[in-house]
Every structure is written in structure tokens, then in C-alpha cells.
TORLUM-956929 format. One record per residue (C-alpha): x, z, y. Coordinates in nm, 3 decimals, decimal comma, padded with zeros to 5 digits. Example, Ala and Ser with C-alpha at 12.3 -4.5 7.8 and 13.67 -1.06 7.14 Angstrom:
<nodes>
+---------+---------+---------+
:       x :       z :       y :
+---------+---------+---------+
:  01,230 :  00,780 : -00,450 :
:  01,367 :  00,714 : -00,106 :
+---------+---------+---------+
</nodes>
This chain:
<nodes>
+---------+---------+---------+
:       x :       z :       y :
+---------+---------+---------+
:  10,490 :  13,215 :  09,999 :
:  10,578 :  12,912 :  10,173 :
:  10,844 :  12,636 :  10,178 :
:  11,075 :  12,442 :  10,381 :
:  11,188 :  12,059 :  10,334 :
:  11,476 :  11,961 :  10,470 :
:  11,403 :  11,568 :  10,571 :
:  11,652 :  11,544 :  10,848 :
:  12,016 :  11,399 :  10,836 :
:  12,187 :  11,120 :  10,825 :
:  12,233 :  10,991 :  10,483 :
:  12,561 :  10,807 :  10,554 :
:  12,650 :  10,816 :  10,201 :
:  12,382 :  10,549 :  10,154 :
:  12,436 :  10,357 :  10,434 :
:  12,349 :  10,018 :  10,528 :
:  12,060 :  10,146 :  10,386 :
:  12,001 :  10,480 :  10,598 :
:  12,077 :  10,277 :  10,888 :
:  11,712 :  10,159 :  10,927 :
:  11,523 :  10,470 :  10,682 :
:  11,541 :  10,806 :  10,622 :
:  11,710 :  10,908 :  10,276 :
:  11,440 :  11,096 :  10,181 :
:  11,205 :  10,821 :  10,189 :
:  11,407 :  10,590 :  09,960 :
:  11,223 :  10,509 :  09,655 :
:  11,260 :  10,636 :  09,277 :
:  11,015 :  10,421 :  09,027 :
:  10,883 :  10,312 :  09,320 :
:  10,811 :  10,673 :  09,489 :
:  10,969 :  10,828 :  09,752 :
:  11,258 :  11,081 :  09,683 :
:  11,022 :  11,366 :  09,926 :
:  10,684 :  11,312 :  09,728 :
:  10,860 :  11,448 :  09,449 :
:  10,955 :  11,769 :  09,636 :
:  10,607 :  11,801 :  09,759 :
:  10,464 :  11,741 :  09,440 :
:  10,704 :  11,997 :  09,357 :
:  10,618 :  12,261 :  09,562 :
:  10,255 :  12,205 :  09,534 :
:  10,244 :  12,263 :  09,135 :
:  10,447 :  12,601 :  09,210 :
:  10,116 :  12,685 :  09,368 :
:  10,263 :  12,676 :  09,752 :
:  10,019 :  12,523 :  09,996 :
:  10,219 :  12,553 :  10,312 :
:  10,545 :  12,386 :  10,367 :
:  10,772 :  12,345 :  10,719 :
:  10,945 :  11,971 :  10,722 :
:  11,264 :  11,974 :  10,881 :
:  11,342 :  11,631 :  11,085 :
:  11,558 :  11,468 :  11,269 :
:  11,655 :  11,136 :  11,384 :
:  11,391 :  10,964 :  11,166 :
:  11,114 :  11,220 :  11,281 :
:  10,875 :  10,975 :  11,345 :
:  10,909 :  10,779 :  10,981 :
:  10,884 :  11,083 :  10,781 :
:  10,541 :  11,172 :  10,985 :
:  10,427 :  10,836 :  10,892 :
:  10,512 :  10,874 :  10,577 :
:  10,377 :  11,202 :  10,500 :
:  10,109 :  11,288 :  10,762 :
:  09,926 :  11,654 :  10,808 :
:  09,970 :  11,675 :  10,422 :
:  09,646 :  11,652 :  10,281 :
:  09,665 :  11,363 :  10,029 :
:  09,831 :  11,627 :  09,807 :
:  09,670 :  11,913 :  09,926 :
:  09,887 :  12,103 :  10,145 :
:  09,967 :  12,123 :  10,486 :
:  10,276 :  12,037 :  10,669 :
:  10,391 :  12,154 :  10,987 :
:  10,718 :  11,936 :  11,139 :
:  11,017 :  12,156 :  11,260 :
:  11,235 :  11,916 :  11,453 :
:  11,600 :  12,000 :  11,430 :
:  11,787 :  11,840 :  11,750 :
:  12,083 :  11,764 :  11,525 :
:  12,238 :  11,773 :  11,150 :
:  12,396 :  12,121 :  11,233 :
:  12,391 :  12,246 :  10,876 :
:  12,165 :  12,334 :  10,643 :
:  12,131 :  12,757 :  10,734 :
:  12,059 :  12,606 :  11,140 :
:  11,752 :  12,462 :  10,973 :
:  11,646 :  12,761 :  10,835 :
:  11,761 :  12,895 :  11,108 :
:  11,491 :  12,710 :  11,317 :
:  11,239 :  12,822 :  11,075 :
:  11,204 :  13,155 :  11,134 :
:  10,887 :  13,130 :  11,355 :
:  10,684 :  12,934 :  11,111 :
:  10,783 :  13,157 :  10,751 :
:  10,653 :  13,446 :  10,945 :
:  10,829 :  13,694 :  10,731 :
:  10,712 :  13,550 :  10,462 :
:  10,934 :  13,433 :  10,170 :
:  10,998 :  13,106 :  10,137 :
:  11,126 :  12,850 :  09,886 :
:  11,392 :  12,556 :  10,021 :
:  11,401 :  12,257 :  09,893 :
:  11,668 :  11,964 :  09,994 :
:  11,445 :  11,627 :  10,059 :
:  11,681 :  11,416 :  09,882 :
:  11,717 :  11,669 :  09,586 :
:  11,510 :  11,562 :  09,225 :
:  11,498 :  11,855 :  08,938 :
:  11,361 :  11,851 :  08,621 :
:  11,030 :  12,037 :  08,523 :
:  10,924 :  12,133 :  08,914 :
:  11,027 :  12,476 :  09,042 :
:  10,730 :  12,672 :  08,963 :
:  10,948 :  12,888 :  08,709 :
:  11,180 :  12,998 :  08,981 :
:  10,950 :  13,086 :  09,211 :
:  10,724 :  13,272 :  08,965 :
:  11,059 :  13,469 :  08,896 :
:  11,156 :  13,522 :  09,275 :
:  10,775 :  13,628 :  09,349 :
:  10,801 :  13,890 :  09,070 :
:  11,093 :  14,058 :  09,288 :
:  11,402 :  14,177 :  09,228 :
:  11,593 :  14,028 :  09,448 :
:  11,635 :  13,889 :  09,836 :
:  11,734 :  13,604 :  09,750 :
:  11,815 :  13,342 :  09,445 :
:  12,012 :  12,996 :  09,428 :
:  12,018 :  12,793 :  09,139 :
:  12,328 :  12,644 :  08,986 :
:  12,390 :  12,373 :  08,786 :
:  12,747 :  12,216 :  08,582 :
:  12,863 :  11,951 :  08,777 :
:  13,226 :  11,725 :  08,679 :
:  13,269 :  11,635 :  09,051 :
:  13,221 :  11,984 :  09,185 :
:  13,443 :  11,996 :  09,507 :
:  13,146 :  11,765 :  09,653 :
:  12,925 :  12,085 :  09,660 :
:  12,869 :  12,398 :  09,731 :
:  13,027 :  12,615 :  09,432 :
:  12,940 :  12,925 :  09,353 :
:  13,245 :  13,169 :  09,144 :
:  13,046 :  13,426 :  08,872 :
:  13,211 :  13,726 :  08,749 :
:  13,267 :  13,859 :  08,422 :
:  12,900 :  14,025 :  08,463 :
:  12,731 :  13,682 :  08,600 :
:  12,674 :  13,815 :  08,909 :
:  12,787 :  13,588 :  09,216 :
:  13,176 :  13,698 :  09,311 :
:  13,179 :  13,444 :  09,636 :
:  13,054 :  13,077 :  09,721 :
:  13,287 :  12,802 :  09,918 :
:  13,175 :  12,491 :  10,048 :
:  13,319 :  12,162 :  09,906 :
:  13,675 :  12,289 :  09,804 :
:  13,954 :  12,103 :  09,782 :
:  14,003 :  12,338 :  09,459 :
:  13,721 :  12,448 :  09,303 :
:  13,670 :  12,811 :  09,138 :
:  13,450 :  12,672 :  08,899 :
:  13,237 :  12,369 :  08,807 :
:  12,892 :  12,579 :  08,919 :
:  12,697 :  12,350 :  09,206 :
:  12,465 :  12,472 :  09,401 :
:  12,138 :  12,307 :  09,355 :
:  11,936 :  12,199 :  09,642 :
:  11,635 :  12,463 :  09,589 :
:  11,706 :  12,808 :  09,740 :
:  11,447 :  13,073 :  09,681 :
:  11,454 :  13,368 :  10,070 :
:  11,290 :  13,615 :  10,175 :
:  11,292 :  13,723 :  10,558 :
:  11,617 :  13,899 :  10,556 :
:  11,848 :  13,570 :  10,496 :
:  11,764 :  13,513 :  10,893 :
:  11,991 :  13,841 :  10,955 :
:  12,247 :  13,638 :  10,789 :
:  12,196 :  13,285 :  10,951 :
:  12,130 :  13,412 :  11,296 :
:  12,483 :  13,646 :  11,255 :
:  12,749 :  13,365 :  11,054 :
:  12,986 :  13,145 :  11,306 :
:  12,990 :  12,798 :  11,243 :
:  13,237 :  12,623 :  10,998 :
:  13,526 :  12,394 :  11,097 :
:  13,284 :  12,053 :  11,025 :
:  13,080 :  12,237 :  11,365 :
:  12,747 :  12,368 :  11,107 :
:  12,599 :  12,613 :  11,046 :
:  12,688 :  12,703 :  10,610 :
:  12,396 :  12,809 :  10,383 :
:  12,719 :  12,907 :  10,161 :
:  12,809 :  13,139 :  10,447 :
:  12,474 :  13,236 :  10,548 :
:  12,458 :  13,377 :  10,111 :
:  12,773 :  13,476 :  10,121 :
:  12,674 :  13,733 :  10,429 :
:  12,415 :  13,852 :  10,200 :
:  12,637 :  13,942 :  09,922 :
:  12,904 :  14,122 :  10,131 :
:  12,634 :  14,320 :  10,300 :
:  12,471 :  14,448 :  09,947 :
:  12,174 :  14,192 :  09,921 :
:  12,084 :  14,115 :  09,581 :
:  12,116 :  13,766 :  09,528 :
:  12,047 :  13,616 :  09,198 :
:  12,160 :  13,309 :  08,993 :
:  12,015 :  13,101 :  08,804 :
:  12,189 :  12,842 :  08,606 :
:  11,931 :  12,539 :  08,535 :
:  11,929 :  12,382 :  08,204 :
:  11,739 :  12,047 :  08,265 :
:  11,871 :  11,761 :  08,464 :
:  11,923 :  11,791 :  08,858 :
:  12,031 :  11,477 :  09,062 :
:  12,174 :  11,525 :  09,483 :
:  12,071 :  11,100 :  09,546 :
:  12,310 :  11,140 :  09,792 :
:  12,504 :  10,825 :  09,677 :
:  12,421 :  10,486 :  09,555 :
:  12,525 :  10,562 :  09,097 :
:  12,271 :  10,855 :  09,224 :
:  11,987 :  10,690 :  09,299 :
:  12,031 :  10,463 :  09,064 :
:  12,051 :  10,760 :  08,772 :
:  11,746 :  10,913 :  08,912 :
:  11,562 :  10,590 :  08,877 :
:  11,659 :  10,584 :  08,527 :
:  11,539 :  10,903 :  08,470 :
:  11,226 :  10,884 :  08,643 :
:  11,160 :  10,571 :  08,474 :
:  11,229 :  10,725 :  08,122 :
:  10,953 :  10,898 :  08,181 :
:  10,731 :  10,634 :  08,266 :
:  10,325 :  10,658 :  08,181 :
:  10,318 :  10,282 :  08,298 :
:  09,974 :  10,140 :  08,393 :
:  09,907 :  09,760 :  08,422 :
:  09,666 :  09,683 :  08,705 :
:  09,752 :  09,283 :  08,647 :
:  09,744 :  09,081 :  08,360 :
:  10,066 :  08,864 :  08,253 :
:  10,058 :  08,522 :  08,351 :
:  10,143 :  08,198 :  08,143 :
:  10,449 :  08,253 :  07,927 :
:  10,481 :  08,632 :  08,065 :
:  10,620 :  08,866 :  07,821 :
:  10,605 :  09,264 :  07,874 :
:  10,801 :  09,465 :  07,620 :
:  10,801 :  09,848 :  07,650 :
:  10,684 :  10,022 :  07,861 :
:  10,598 :  09,848 :  08,209 :
:  10,392 :  09,922 :  08,512 :
:  10,249 :  09,682 :  08,706 :
:  10,058 :  09,698 :  09,047 :
:  09,750 :  09,510 :  09,175 :
:  09,752 :  09,142 :  09,304 :
:  10,128 :  09,083 :  09,062 :
:  10,181 :  08,724 :  08,917 :
:  10,458 :  08,745 :  08,668 :
:  10,508 :  08,369 :  08,541 :
:  10,730 :  08,222 :  08,247 :
:  10,898 :  08,579 :  08,265 :
:  11,016 :  08,858 :  08,021 :
:  10,997 :  09,216 :  08,149 :
:  11,174 :  09,432 :  07,927 :
:  11,079 :  09,847 :  08,041 :
:  11,110 :  10,126 :  08,136 :
:  11,044 :  09,911 :  08,483 :
:  10,741 :  09,921 :  08,716 :
:  10,686 :  09,624 :  08,976 :
:  10,419 :  09,683 :  09,284 :
:  10,186 :  09,514 :  09,380 :
:  10,201 :  09,177 :  09,550 :
:  10,447 :  09,055 :  09,381 :
:  10,548 :  08,734 :  09,251 :
:  10,785 :  08,699 :  08,928 :
:  10,822 :  08,359 :  08,811 :
:  11,132 :  08,203 :  08,554 :
:  11,273 :  08,553 :  08,635 :
:  11,362 :  08,821 :  08,366 :
:  11,360 :  09,244 :  08,455 :
:  11,566 :  09,400 :  08,268 :
:  11,540 :  09,803 :  08,183 :
:  11,553 :  10,080 :  08,498 :
:  11,433 :  09,862 :  08,752 :
:  11,221 :  09,934 :  09,014 :
:  11,057 :  09,643 :  09,238 :
:  10,871 :  09,744 :  09,528 :
:  10,550 :  09,594 :  09,702 :
:  10,598 :  09,259 :  09,804 :
:  10,907 :  09,174 :  09,672 :
:  10,925 :  08,848 :  09,467 :
:  11,218 :  08,800 :  09,176 :
:  11,228 :  08,388 :  09,176 :
:  11,449 :  08,204 :  08,911 :
:  11,724 :  08,522 :  08,872 :
:  11,788 :  08,799 :  08,668 :
:  11,794 :  09,197 :  08,724 :
:  11,815 :  09,494 :  08,545 :
:  11,928 :  09,886 :  08,657 :
:  11,802 :  09,809 :  09,011 :
:  11,589 :  09,922 :  09,288 :
:  11,412 :  09,644 :  09,576 :
:  11,220 :  09,786 :  09,854 :
:  10,930 :  09,615 :  09,974 :
:  10,979 :  09,296 :  10,052 :
:  11,249 :  09,186 :  09,928 :
:  11,387 :  08,874 :  09,740 :
:  11,621 :  08,767 :  09,481 :
:  11,619 :  08,410 :  09,409 :
:  11,779 :  08,181 :  09,199 :
:  12,112 :  08,341 :  09,169 :
:  12,323 :  08,232 :  08,901 :
:  12,448 :  08,527 :  08,777 :
:  12,248 :  08,884 :  08,662 :
:  12,194 :  09,101 :  08,935 :
:  12,279 :  09,477 :  08,845 :
:  12,344 :  09,812 :  08,927 :
:  12,180 :  09,766 :  09,334 :
:  12,019 :  09,841 :  09,528 :
:  11,823 :  09,602 :  09,806 :
:  11,714 :  09,722 :  10,080 :
:  11,338 :  09,638 :  10,263 :
:  11,306 :  09,270 :  10,322 :
:  11,670 :  09,182 :  10,184 :
:  11,736 :  08,857 :  10,075 :
:  11,927 :  08,762 :  09,788 :
:  11,998 :  08,379 :  09,686 :
:  12,238 :  08,143 :  09,557 :
:  12,391 :  07,870 :  09,703 :
:  12,587 :  07,596 :  09,477 :
:  12,908 :  07,760 :  09,344 :
:  13,033 :  07,983 :  09,087 :
:  12,922 :  08,364 :  09,053 :
:  13,024 :  08,608 :  08,776 :
:  12,931 :  08,925 :  08,853 :
:  12,687 :  09,042 :  09,146 :
:  12,669 :  09,419 :  09,208 :
:  12,582 :  09,566 :  09,588 :
:  12,358 :  09,783 :  09,817 :
:  12,231 :  09,621 :  10,142 :
:  12,004 :  09,767 :  10,431 :
:  11,695 :  09,626 :  10,526 :
:  11,689 :  09,244 :  10,673 :
:  11,953 :  09,130 :  10,470 :
:  12,096 :  08,821 :  10,341 :
:  12,332 :  08,719 :  10,121 :
:  12,387 :  08,403 :  10,009 :
:  12,601 :  08,369 :  09,653 :
:  12,797 :  08,044 :  09,555 :
+---------+---------+---------+
</nodes>
């Protein structure tokens, strides 16, 4: 069995962060989301991985390399434009060489890995397997309608009036039959080859498609709130390592990870939280569910439930920063005036003066 990871797309729902970086490389608990996908695939015993890349191909290649750091082999498959999930499958046909495969959307996180699904698919009994999850906002996803016997009746992409609350999770398992489907369907009104249409083609043409309703958490990290929730989930599972000793007046409560060369002085860090390498935390409060990337500075400020990408700085702000995502080298600082609350998502190399 092989794997196909989708790491293209525009990431429009996470702009401005994704104006300057691949959405799949935004970190959760100080690790790029895409890395979790590779680890899940490797842990399922799959070592031959194709990665679909688009406009951010250079950045993705630089981050993943040849895959050897995970003991896998990575082949990059360029996609000329984000023309749909089924299009990504279509252009991967040569790479798959007739083998069954798991398709994993690179901005998704799934509890407990995928080995139980790949094991079941290897045992046979179907030509495709889809994962489903109950969600409150089904109109934002591909949606499955199941019959009374539990079999799939139909699939629809982002319907205005969803026939159920069962959304397609971003992990799919296919055998080579899927290539007949993706080569048979036409683009949707959105101009894309929809994976829901391809799976529907399989059903309509008598092929076996097995649904599996997952019972653990699943996150599509395409929006700020979902990104922060994913960060919270991963920090809850944090097994912290402290590679730097706290300095004078520093207090660490609970599960806190600290990287090498990091200075924490006259500050309180309340876990679960993670602070990367080479950071400076001074006269500050770092609250629960906060991830601070390498080289960041938090000076005379309070933050919680937030993500700071590498070399971001929060300096002397007069209110607590919460529920925020700051890009690489972004700066948030206080200027004279009164601020009662702050919530933001700002891109790389940005500056915000609060006053």
C-alpha cells in the first residue's frame, strides 16, 4: 500500500498567514501539521508516499526533503492548479502503479492514527473506504447520506441543505478502481474534479464503498478557531521535555515543554504549553494552550490559548493576548493608550501597535 498526501491548495481561510506559507506547514504544538500526517502514515506501515504540491512546492520540499527523517520515501507530484481532490488523485495514477493507497489531506489531524483503517482495508471487502464524522456545520464539508442498512446512498459536496450531519474526514482509502472514476467525472460548477463525485461514480457503477464513522476527534485545520482547537488537543497530549532551566523568578506550572537556549525570567508559564528553542520570556505570563515557536520573545506581556510562529514578538502590551495566531517575525507591541482586549491573526513580518 502507498500513500498520497495533499499539500497544495491556497489556504484562503487562513489568510493572511497563508499568503506567505503553506497552510500544511503552520505548526500545531510547535510541529507542522503536515508532519503529523507523515507520522500517522509511517506508523500504519506505509513508507512510499506521494506528495501533491502546488504554489508552495519549494517550501514543502524544503520542510520534508526526501522523507528519510521519518524512514519513508517521498515523491513530489506537481499540480498545476488546485483543481480538486479528484484531480490530485488523477495525476497520481502513474505513481500508484496499480497499488491500493490511502489519501490524506495534509491539513487534517486525526486521533489515534490511521492504522486501524489501513489494516481493515488491506483485509479486503471493498474498493473504497471513507471516514465520516458527525459535525455541527456539515454544509462546509462533503456530506454522506446513509440508508437504514448503513450503506452509502449519496454524497454531496458542501450542500446548502445537508442530508445528514456526517462529514467526510480528510482520509480516504482506494484501490486502483478510483482511477476509472476520476477519469470519468466532469468538473463541478466550482470548476474542480470533486472527490465526492468520484466516489459517487463508484457507488453508481456497482463498486463497493464502505463507510466508517469515527469515534475520536478529527480536525480540519483550515480556519483559525480549528487551528487553535487542534493546538489545544495536541498540547493536552504533550509529554513535556525541559531542555533549559527556568531563570530567576520563573515559575512553571503543569506540563510545560521548553527548548534549548531559552530564557525564562520573572515569568509564569502555566501548562499545557510549549516554548521552542532560543526564546526569551521575561516579565511575562504564558497561559494554557499556548505554543511559542523558536526564537520568539514575550516581554512584559500576557498571552494564552495562542500560537506564535518562529521569531514572533509580543512586547509590553497592556491587555492579555488570547485566541490568536501570529506569523513568522510578526510583532505586537503596546503604544500609549488603553486596550481592553485583543484577538488577532496576523501574517509574517507584520507589526501591530496597540494603543
